[in-house]
Backbone as a ProteinNet text record, in pm:
[ID]
protein_1_A
[PRIMARY]
MSSAPKVLFGFHAVGVRLKTAPQSIIEIYVDPSRRDQRMRQFLQRAKEAGTRVIEADSLRIAKLAGSHGHQGVAARVNALESARSLDDLLDQLEANDQAPLLLVLDGVTDPHNLGACLRVADGAGAHAVIAPKDHAAGINATVAKVASGAAETMPYFMVTNLARTLNELKERNIWIIGTSDDAPKTLYQVDLSGPVALVLGAEGAGMRQLTRKTCDELVSIPMRGAVESLNVSVASGVCLYEALRQRG
[TERTIARY]
-2089.8	-1998.2	-2045.7	-1974.8	-2024.9	-1948	-1824.5	-1753.6	-1721.2	-1673.1	-1645.4	-1541.2	-1545.8	-1446.6	-1304.9	-1208.7	-1070.4	-986.5	-860.7	-772.8	-664.2	-644.1	-530.3	-441.1	-309.2	-223.3	-107	-47.5	60.4	2.4	79.1	31.4	-12.3	68.1	40.1	-88.8	-99.9	-217.9	-346.9	-344.2	-463.7	-486.4	-376	-385.8	-446.9	-409.7	-467.2	-617.3	-657.8	-800.5	-875.8	-812.7	-872.7	-896.7	-801.6	-808.3	-908.9	-907.9	-988.4	-1129.5	-1145.9	-1278.9	-1301.9	-1302.7	-1315.4	-1443	-1550.2	-1678.2	-1670.3	-1567.2	-1556.3	-1483.5	-1430	-1355.5	-1452.4	-1445.3	-1532.1	-1473.3	-1344	-1275.9	-1125.1	-1055.4	-909.5	-855.6	-755.3	-689.7	-554.5	-525.7	-395.2	-330.2	-197.8	-120.1	-98.2	-159.2	-149.1	-7.3	81.6	217.5	299.1	246.4	315.5	258.6	340.5	288.5	367.7	439.7	523	437.3	503.3	432	350.4	407	334.8	201.5	203.9	80.7	-16	36.1	-51.7	-121.6	-45.7	-105.3	-209.3	-177.1	-267.9	-399.2	-388.7	-508.9	-593.6	-527.4	-599.1	-681.6	-621	-692.9	-810	-788.7	-896.1	-1012.2	-976.4	-1078	-1159.4	-1086.5	-1154.8	-1248.2	-1209.1	-1292.5	-1408.7	-1405.9	-1512.4	-1507.9	-1387.6	-1371.4	-1358.3	-1411.5	-1402.7	-1260.6	-1199	-1061.6	-1061.2	-996.5	-989.7	-843.3	-814.4	-677.3	-654.8	-540.7	-508.4	-357.4	-310.1	-164.4	-106.5	24	95.6	68.2	58.6	36.9	-100.4	-200.6	-336.8	-343.4	-276	-275.2	-201.2	-91.6	-15.9	-102.3	-183.1	-273.3	-374.3	-428.7	-529.9	-468.9	-348.1	-283.2	-217	-186.5	-113.3	31.8	79.9	217.8	261.8	393	444.6	486	479.1	519.3	406	322.8	200.6	217.9	332.8	361.9	264.5	188.9	94.7	-39.9	-68.2	-194.1	-252.2	-380	-450	-595.1	-661.6	-801.9	-881.5	-1002.8	-1097.4	-1180	-1182.7	-1249.8	-1341.4	-1443.3	-1525.5	-1452.3	-1461	-1395.2	-1455.9	-1371.2	-1420.9	-1474.4	-1562.9	-1609.3	-1484.7	-1464.5	-1343.6	-1361	-1247.8	-1251.6	-1338.2	-1403.8	-1488	-1402.1	-1456.8	-1379	-1270.7	-1172.8	-1065.2	-1123.3	-1223	-1287.2	-1349.7	-1418.9	-1481.8	-1376.5	-1267.1	-1159	-1101.7	-1077.9	-1020.3	-1118.7	-1247.9	-1350.6	-1349.1	-1336.2	-1335.2	-1213.2	-1096.3	-974.6	-989.6	-1049.7	-1070.8	-1162.7	-1270.7	-1367.1	-1301.4	-1205.3	-1136	-1009.6	-991.4	-876.2	-742	-737.2	-613.1	-546.8	-415.7	-341.2	-315.6	-368.1	-349.4	-202	-168.3	-36.8	-64	-32.4	-66.5	59.5	57.3	166.1	112.2	176.8	133.5	241.7	201.8	297.1	269.1	366	346.4	424.5	355.6	421	481.9	432.8	482.7	399	456.4	378.6	413.7	518.5	561	479.3	407.6	323.9	403	529.6	610.7	640.3	671.1	696.2	571.1	456.7	332.1	299.9	312.6	284.5	371.9	501.7	594.9	561.7	517.2	477.9	354.4	257.1	136.6	172.5	267.2	307.8	375.4	464.3	536.9	441.9	345.6	247.4	162.8	124.2	47	129.4	256.1	343	365.7	376.4	404.9	278.5	162.7	37.4	-12.2	27.2	-27.5	-178	-249.8	-395.4	-443.2	-362.8	-402.2	-283.4	-292.8	-196.9	-275.7	-220.4	-289.6	-201.6	-262	-186.6	-275.1	-214.2	-294.5	-338.2	-461.7	-517.5	-434.1	-382.3	-317.2	-167.4	-107.6	36.3	61.5	-11.6	0.6	-38.3	4.1	-35.9	-165.1	-259.4	-378.9	-346.7	-442.7	-419.7	-446.3	-343.1	-363.8	-308.9	-309.8	-267.8	-122.2	-35	106.6	120.7	49.5	52.3	7.9	-103	-156.9	-57.5	11.7	109.4	226.5	282.6	397.4	357.7	233.5	187	164.1	166.2	149.2	24.8	-86.3	-211.4	-246.2	-148.3	-176.2	-265.9	-269	-358.5	-504.4	-527.7	-663.1	-699.3	-599	-628	-592.4	-502.4	-457.3	-542.3	-617.3	-696.2	-605.6	-639.8	-560.5	-653	-629.3	-716.5	-646	-707.7	-653.9	-735.2	-669.5	-740.9	-719.5	-817.1	-812.1	-706.9	-698.7	-607.5	-527.7	-401.9	-321.6	-296.3	-263.6	-236	-358.9	-476.4	-599.8	-622	-597.5	-613.8	-517.3	-392.5	-294.6	-340.2	-398.2	-449.2	-567.2	-649.8	-761.5	-708.7	-598.3	-537.2	-484.3	-426.6	-376.5	-489.4	-607.4	-723	-763	-725.8	-753.1	-633.4	-543.2	-423.4	-330.5	-327.3	-230.8	-107.6	8.7	134.4	184.5	211.5	253.5	406.7	469.6	615.8	661.3	731.4	781.1	926	964.9	1104.7	1175.6	1296.1	1374.2	1522.5	1600.5	1744.6	1815	1761.5	1832.8	1774.2	1686.2	1626.8	1732.2	1726.2	1826.7	1812.9	1690.3	1666.8	1661.1	1699.9	1682.6	1553	1511.6	1391.8	1394.5	1515.4	1527.8	1522.2	1508.7	1502.9	1362	1264.3	1126	1038.1	932.4	838.9	733.8	733.4	637.2	532.2	525.7	437.7	291.8	267.6	130.1	68.5	-42.9	-106.4	-13.6	25	125	98.3	130.7	126.7	267.2	325.7	460.7	450	512.2	498.9	629.7	620.8	738.7	712.6	812.8	801.8	865.1	851.4	913.5	1065.1	1133.5	1279.8	1333.6	1429.7	1485.6	1413.4	1288.2	1213.2	1175.7	1148.3	1104.4	962.8	923.4	788.9	775.6	653.1	628.4	639	665.9	690.9	575.3	452.1	335.7	320.3	347.1	337.7	440.7	560.1	669.9	632.7	575.7	536.4	428.3	345.5	231.9	275	392.9	439.1	466.5	439.9	471.7	621.7	682.8	824.6	887	1015.2	1086.5	1197.8	1215	1321.4	1397.4	1519.6	1596.8	1623.6	1650	1694.4	1847.2	1918.2	2064.8	2121.2	2207.1	2270.6	2420.7	2469.9	2610.2	2703.6	2646.7	2732	2743.5	2766.3	2788.8	2658.7	2551.7	2427.8	2359.9	2289	2230.5	2087.2	2018	1877.9	1837.9	1727.6	1673.5	1551.1	1522.5	1397.5	1281.4	1172.6	1062.3	999.6	994.1	933.4	1024.8	1156.2	1252	1245.5	1242	1232.2	1102.1	992.2	864.6	878.5	947.1	968	1048.2	1157.2	1242.4	1159.2	1080.3	1000.4	888.1	813.1	698.6	742.3	852.7	897.3	960.4	1014.8	1062	940.2	832.1	708.3	655.4	657.2	610.6	694.2	826.9	916.6	885.7	866.1	837.9	704.1	610.8	478.5	477.5	591.5	605.6	519.7
-421.5	-535.6	-644.5	-660.4	-752.5	-883.3	-879.5	-1004.1	-1085.3	-1206.5	-1302.1	-1246.8	-1295.8	-1250.5	-1284.3	-1204.7	-1234	-1234.2	-1272.7	-1284.5	-1177.6	-1109.7	-1019	-1081.8	-1061.3	-1114.7	-1020.4	-1036.5	-946.8	-832.7	-785.7	-679.4	-554.2	-514.6	-386	-390.5	-491.5	-500.2	-514.2	-601	-619.4	-494.9	-436.3	-315.9	-197.7	-180.3	-70.5	-91.4	-217.8	-246.2	-221.2	-257.1	-231.2	-82.2	-2.6	142.3	206.3	159.8	229.6	172.8	41.3	-17.5	-140.7	-122.5	-238.5	-318.9	-250.6	-320.5	-423.8	-413.6	-507.8	-637.1	-641.4	-760	-865.8	-985.7	-1094.9	-1154	-1190.8	-1243.8	-1233.6	-1224.3	-1218.1	-1344	-1405.8	-1523.9	-1482.2	-1519.1	-1485.7	-1610.9	-1611.7	-1721.7	-1692.5	-1771.6	-1741.3	-1756.5	-1825.1	-1842.1	-1713	-1618.6	-1490.8	-1392.5	-1352.7	-1269.7	-1140	-1098.1	-977.8	-850.3	-738.3	-611.5	-577	-608.2	-575.6	-649.6	-778	-856.5	-803.4	-768	-715.3	-586.9	-498.1	-371.9	-399.7	-494	-530.1	-585.1	-676.3	-736.6	-631.6	-533.7	-424.4	-345.7	-318.9	-244.4	-325.9	-456.7	-543.7	-545.8	-547.3	-548.5	-418.6	-305.9	-175.5	-165	-230.6	-225.4	-325.2	-410.3	-508.4	-620	-651.3	-753.9	-892.9	-992.3	-1130.9	-1183.2	-1230.5	-1282.3	-1431.5	-1511.1	-1656.2	-1697.4	-1780.2	-1829.2	-1946.6	-1944.9	-2053	-2068.3	-2191.5	-2207.8	-2155.4	-2139.4	-2077.9	-2148.2	-2282.6	-2359.5	-2333.2	-2323.7	-2296.8	-2157	-2061.9	-1925.3	-1922.9	-1999.1	-2005.7	-2063.3	-2165.2	-2224.2	-2121.3	-2047.6	-1946.2	-1835.2	-1792.6	-1680.1	-1721.3	-1852.1	-1897.2	-1852.5	-1824.3	-1776.5	-1797.2	-1818.4	-1830.8	-1694.6	-1590.5	-1457.2	-1379.8	-1449.3	-1385.6	-1315.8	-1338.1	-1275.1	-1317	-1425.8	-1471.4	-1401.7	-1332	-1256.5	-1271.4	-1307.7	-1307.1	-1269.3	-1219	-1180.7	-1216.4	-1266	-1281.2	-1153.6	-1089.7	-959.4	-955.8	-872.5	-846.3	-746	-765	-671.4	-533.1	-431.8	-294.4	-253.5	-155.8	-100.4	-57.3	-112.1	-74.2	67.6	131.4	269.2	274.2	385.8	405	395.1	428.2	419.4	527	507.9	606.2	741.6	738.3	864	938.5	865.1	928.7	993.5	919.7	970.1	1099.9	1100.1	1218.6	1336.2	1306	1412	1479.1	1395.4	1444.6	1534.7	1491.9	1572.3	1706.9	1701.1	1823.2	1919	1862.9	1944.8	2011.5	1942.1	1997.8	2074.3	2094.4	2170.7	2109.2	1976.3	1906.1	1852.4	1870	1815.9	1667.4	1580.6	1436.4	1395.3	1302.2	1238	1087.6	1026.8	886.1	804.2	678.8	586.1	478.6	461.4	361.1	253	127.7	16.1	-71.8	-81.7	-161.2	-291.7	-401.6	-532.2	-571.9	-512.7	-551.8	-669.3	-790.8	-911.4	-972.8	-923.2	-979.1	-916	-998.3	-941.6	-862	-902.5	-826.4	-686.5	-680.1	-549.3	-463	-523.7	-447.1	-394.2	-480.9	-437.7	-320.6	-329.4	-221.4	-93.3	-107.3	10.8	78.7	-2.3	54.8	128.9	71.4	132.7	267.9	272.6	397.1	500.9	455	547	610.4	529.1	578.7	680.2	645.8	733.7	868.5	868.9	993	1072	1016.8	1088.6	1080.1	974.4	956.5	930.6	962.1	946.7	809.1	740.2	606.3	537.6	404.1	322.6	252.7	255.2	199.2	90.9	-19.5	-127.3	-194.7	-255.5	-328.7	-463.7	-502	-629	-751.1	-749.9	-871.6	-879.4	-775.4	-780.1	-728	-777.6	-720.1	-820.1	-790.6	-872.8	-814.8	-903.3	-857	-842.1	-794.6	-778.5	-912.4	-974.9	-1096.8	-1074.8	-1180.1	-1164.1	-1119.7	-1170.3	-1130.6	-982.3	-936.1	-793.2	-709.7	-750.5	-674.5	-669.6	-782.7	-787.2	-693.2	-702	-617.9	-470.1	-443.9	-305.1	-241.7	-323	-270.8	-182.9	-229.1	-155.4	-68.2	-35	54.4	-10.3	-145.4	-213	-181.8	-140.8	-107.1	36.5	125.2	267.6	328	264.2	319.6	265	351.1	301.6	236	112.4	37.2	-1.7	55.4	30	-56.5	-170.7	-256.6	-230.4	-180.5	-137.2	-236	-243.2	-338.9	-299.9	-170	-123.6	-4.9	-30	73.1	194.2	170	281.7	372.4	310.1	390	472.3	409	480.7	599.6	578.2	688.8	803	767.4	871.4	947.3	874.4	940.7	1035.4	996.5	1085	1211.4	1195.4	1311.6	1408.8	1352.8	1437.6	1522.6	1474.7	1551.7	1641.1	1658.3	1741.7	1688.4	1555.7	1493.4	1456.9	1502.6	1481	1339.4	1263.4	1123.5	1114.9	1083.6	1077.5	933.9	879.9	743.1	742.1	633.4	622	521.1	558.8	471.7	499.1	391.9	406.5	493.4	491.7	563.4	701.4	752.8	884.3	994.6	1095.8	1202.7	1291.8	1313	1398	1313.4	1372.5	1300.2	1346.4	1269.9	1297.7	1439.9	1488.4	1618.3	1735.6	1706.4	1813.8	1836.4	1769.1	1789	1844.3	1913.8	1973.8	1870.3	1832.5	1732.5	1796.6	1928.9	1996.9	2001.3	1978.3	1980.7	1842	1824.8	1692.7	1596	1487	1399.2	1251.7	1167.2	1021.4	970.8	903.9	849.1	702.9	667.4	531.1	454.1	339.8	255.7	115.1	57.7	-79.2	-174.5	-302.8	-403.3	-392.6	-427.5	-422.2	-514.4	-465.4	-547.3	-521.4	-565.7	-552.1	-406.9	-330.4	-191.7	-186.6	-68.9	-51.8	-123.5	-162.3	-218.2	-104.5	-142.3	-43.7	55.7	4.7	91.4	189.1	139.9	226.3	338.2	300.8	397.6	506.4	461.7	556.3	652.8	607.6	688.1	798.4	784.7	884	1019.6	1127.3	1262.1	1287.8	1228.5	1254.9	1135.1	1108.9	1001.4	1061.6	1008.1	1055.4	935.4	960	853.4	890.7	789.5	813.2	804.4	908.9	903.5	786.9	708.8	595.6	623.1	634.4	673.6	554.2	441.5	327.6	224.1	101.8	-6.1	-69	-65.3	-130.4	-47.3	-116.6	-47.5	-2.5	-67.3	-27.3	-49.7	13.7	-2.2	-92.6	-156.5	-230.6	-133.8	-182.3	-94.2	-19.4	-83.4	-12.9	99.2	76.3	180.9	295.8	261.3	362.8	443.6	374	443.5	544.8	502.2	590.9	713.6	693.3	804.9	905.7	855.6	942.1	1014.1	938.3	998.1	1101.1	1072	1167.7	1292	1280.4	1399.7	1485.9	1420.1	1494.3	1562.7	1490.8	1544.8	1667.2	1655.5	1766.5	1889.4	1866.4	1978.8	2044.6	1964.2	2019.9	2097.2	2091.1	2171.4	2121.6
484	494.1	398.3	289.4	189.8	187.6	137.2	108	232.6	206.8	314.4	412	538.1	636.4	590.4	634.7	600.6	727.3	714.1	830.4	825.7	937.5	953.8	1059.5	1050.2	1155.5	1183.2	1301.8	1344.5	1427.2	1525.4	1614.9	1540.3	1440.7	1377.3	1295.5	1207.9	1121.4	1203.3	1304.1	1388.2	1474.4	1522.6	1607	1533.8	1405.8	1326.7	1310	1285.3	1268.9	1400.5	1511.5	1643.7	1663	1615.2	1633.2	1538	1409.6	1308.6	1289.2	1308.6	1284.4	1372.2	1505.8	1595.2	1573.5	1527.9	1507.7	1395.8	1311.8	1199.7	1239.5	1362.5	1406.4	1459.8	1403.4	1449.3	1577.5	1571.4	1689.8	1670.8	1782.9	1780.9	1847.6	1785	1842.5	1896.9	2021.7	2079.3	2138.5	2134.6	2191.5	2340.5	2430.9	2574.9	2631	2555.6	2607.4	2591.4	2513.2	2498	2600.8	2698.4	2808.4	2825.9	2721.4	2735.2	2735.6	2752.2	2765.1	2639.9	2523.2	2399.3	2392.7	2431.8	2432.3	2538.3	2653.6	2760.5	2716.4	2654.4	2604.8	2497	2410.6	2301.5	2357.4	2454.9	2515	2585.6	2646.3	2712.6	2609.9	2495	2390.1	2335.1	2320.8	2271.2	2370.7	2500.2	2605.8	2604.1	2591.2	2587.4	2467.1	2357.4	2237.1	2244.4	2347.2	2364.7	2261.9	2215	2111.3	2172.4	2102.7	2149.1	2129.6	2237.5	2230.1	2261.3	2174.9	2191.7	2204.7	2305	2320.3	2225.5	2157.8	2063.1	2057.5	2039.7	2036.6	1904.5	1904.9	1793.1	1660.1	1665.3	1543.7	1483.1	1570.5	1521.2	1458.8	1522.6	1468.7	1333.8	1324.4	1198.8	1085.9	1119	1019.4	971.2	1067.1	1036.8	950.5	988.7	920.3	789.6	778	659.9	665.1	786.8	803.2	947.5	965.2	1102	1158.2	1077	1125.8	1189.8	1267.1	1318.9	1454	1519.7	1650.2	1761.4	1737.2	1839.7	1835.5	1724	1712.3	1571.2	1563.9	1434.8	1460.7	1360.1	1377.3	1253.8	1275.6	1165.2	1161.2	1044.1	1034.2	913	921.2	803.7	716.4	585.1	493.2	511	510.2	519.3	383.4	383.9	257	180.9	61.7	-9.3	-63.3	-89.3	-138	-263.1	-279.1	-397.4	-522.9	-634.9	-759.2	-760.1	-845.6	-860.7	-901.2	-991.1	-1034.1	-917.1	-831.1	-713.4	-624.8	-604.4	-520.3	-578.3	-710.4	-775.9	-776.5	-794.2	-787.8	-650.5	-548.2	-410.3	-385.3	-435.5	-418.9	-489.3	-609.8	-687.5	-612.4	-556.6	-482.4	-361.4	-300.6	-183.4	-221.3	-353.9	-402.6	-362.3	-362.1	-327	-452.6	-462.5	-578	-555.6	-642.7	-623.4	-624.4	-535.3	-535.9	-542.7	-657	-680.4	-705	-660.6	-688.7	-782.3	-897.2	-994.5	-1002.2	-981.5	-983.1	-1104	-1193.6	-1314.4	-1304.1	-1276	-1274.1	-1140.6	-1031.1	-897.9	-848.3	-858	-827.6	-692.4	-626.9	-498.8	-385	-305.9	-199.6	-96.1	-69.4	26.6	-26.6	-155.9	-217.6	-217.5	-252	-254.8	-115.1	-14.6	123.3	164.2	130.1	164.4	88.1	-38.3	-117.5	-57.6	-14.8	47.7	176	250.6	376.3	352.5	253.6	226.8	164.2	83.3	24.4	134.3	231.2	345.4	424.4	448.5	526.2	460.7	326.5	254.3	222.1	260.1	236	92.7	19.3	-116.1	-105.2	-211.5	-206.4	-251.6	-333.8	-380	-445.8	-452.1	-526.3	-637.3	-758.5	-875.1	-937.8	-978.3	-1043.2	-1147	-1251	-1349.2	-1292.7	-1321.1	-1269.2	-1308.6	-1432.7	-1483.7	-1455.4	-1399	-1369.8	-1229.2	-1132.3	-998.1	-891.6	-769.4	-654.9	-598.6	-561.5	-492.2	-344.3	-267.7	-124.1	-55.9	-1.6	77.6	218.3	299.9	440.1	451.6	363.2	367.7	336.5	232.6	196.7	316.5	378.9	492.1	608.2	632.3	742.4	714.7	593.3	558.5	555.8	514	503.8	640.9	747.2	883.8	898.2	843.1	860	740.8	656.2	543.6	438.5	434.7	339.5	373.2	498.1	541.5	505.7	501.9	491	355.6	282.8	154.3	39.9	-30.8	-144.4	-249	-287.5	-384.3	-498.7	-616.4	-730.3	-833.8	-866.2	-972	-1097.3	-1201.4	-1322.2	-1436	-1525.2	-1635.7	-1738	-1768.7	-1872.5	-1818.1	-1783.5	-1716.7	-1806.6	-1934	-2025.8	-2038.3	-2047.2	-2058.6	-1931.6	-1815.5	-1688.4	-1680.7	-1725.4	-1723.2	-1814.5	-1930	-2020.2	-1958.5	-1882.3	-1812.4	-1704.2	-1639.5	-1538.8	-1606.9	-1725.8	-1801.6	-1832.8	-1865.9	-1896.7	-1776.1	-1659	-1536.5	-1499.7	-1594.4	-1572.8	-1464.2	-1452	-1359.8	-1442.8	-1398	-1470.4	-1442.4	-1546.6	-1531.3	-1539.3	-1428.1	-1424	-1399.8	-1497.5	-1486.8	-1440.7	-1375.4	-1333.2	-1422.9	-1463.9	-1551.3	-1528.2	-1521.6	-1495	-1598.8	-1722.7	-1829.3	-1862.2	-1776.3	-1803	-1788.7	-1877	-1871.4	-1747.9	-1702.7	-1585.1	-1458.4	-1345.9	-1218.9	-1152.5	-1057.4	-977.9	-921.4	-887.8	-820.7	-917.5	-1046.4	-1147.1	-1200.8	-1143.3	-1190.5	-1077.6	-1120	-1025.6	-986.8	-860.5	-811.2	-719.5	-722.7	-625.8	-671.8	-801.8	-853.6	-854.9	-928.6	-939.6	-1012.5	-947.2	-1007.5	-978.4	-1078.1	-1059.5	-1087.6	-989.5	-1004.1	-1044	-1156.1	-1209.4	-1190.4	-1122.7	-1101.6	-1153.7	-1217.2	-1266.5	-1167.1	-1194.1	-1107.3	-1119.4	-1012.9	-1013.1	-1122.5	-1198.8	-1306.8	-1437.1	-1446.5	-1572.5	-1600.8	-1496.6	-1516	-1569.6	-1617.3	-1672.1	-1805.5	-1838.2	-1971.3	-2074.5	-2198.3	-2304.5	-2321.2	-2323.3	-2344	-2227.3	-2106.2	-1987.6	-1999.8	-2038.6	-2054	-2154.8	-2268.7	-2374.5	-2327.4	-2235.6	-2190.4	-2092.2	-2033.2	-1934.6	-2000.1	-1927.4	-1976.1	-1967.8	-1867.8	-1844.1	-1773.4	-1802.2	-1734	-1648.8	-1527.9	-1439	-1383	-1341.2	-1277.8	-1132.3	-1051.2	-913.7	-918.2	-876.3	-884.8	-803.5	-866.1	-798.7	-788	-665.1	-644.6	-620.7	-583	-546.2	-655.6	-614.9	-711.3	-761.6	-680.1	-723.9	-832.8	-921.3	-1035.8	-1013.6	-919.3	-898	-752.9	-715.9	-580.8	-585.6	-475.1	-460.9	-485.8	-546.1	-586	-467.8	-350.4	-236.4	-186.7	-193.2	-153.1	-254.1	-384	-489.3	-474	-440.3	-417.3	-304.7	-198.6	-84.3	-121.8	-196.5	-239.4	-319.9	-415.1	-503.7	-428.1	-349.7	-279.2	-176.1	-106.4	-4.8	-66.3	-188.6	-259.5	-297	-341.5	-373.4	-246.1	-136	-8.1	32.2	14.8	48.9	-36.7	-166.6	-256.9	-227.3	-173	-142.9	-12.2	57.8	179.2	292.1
[MASK]
++++++++++++++++++++++++++++++++++++++++++++++++++++++++++++++++++++++++++++++++++++++++++++++++++++++++++++++++++++++++++++++++++++++++++++++++++++++++++++++++++++++++++++++++++++++++++++++++++++++++++++++++++++++++++++++++++++++++++++++++++++++++

């Protein structure tokens, strides 16, 4: 446990930490005016884990969380050991004969979008999410809340040079598939069953030019209605779950 304590808020984010690493929780703050079944169950789990619980009013919890969407629950926690390097993760997958499934986000700066992407990556069984340091959102309390616990479990690597990282993935025989509205092939016409990294750009702007050039192949998500594009987290879900389906 190295870096300074951080704050998690919301039933799901705090609940996941209670389940996966209760020893890392310093204290939990709860709003005593909330007495519904969800709070009762939550307090029971905190008690079983032997965690310190402090009663605090909604305003104090909002100050601590930096948000009013805390549901009456916040926790001060020690940072978990962050995932090892991307190379270590890929070496481990190789050793276990697992085909990597990676989500690469180019220019996703909205914490709500990042949180939703981490959540969908976790749900689809992706092995990691990768983003460039200079064009991305870091993990903050809002990201953790939206991610519903996935910010704790999904390895998130911020890399200095995205194009170089993509080229290093190619050297490991990972196929780099970018999404673009104008790609001739659709997502459903490519093989996603092997080692693959799916690259998505921010909604509207899309991928940066260099990122686009670095991709092995570009695919589009078929759009049947009037809207021209999907939110990046929804697009991530469509792509990752198609890969999951193909992997059987």
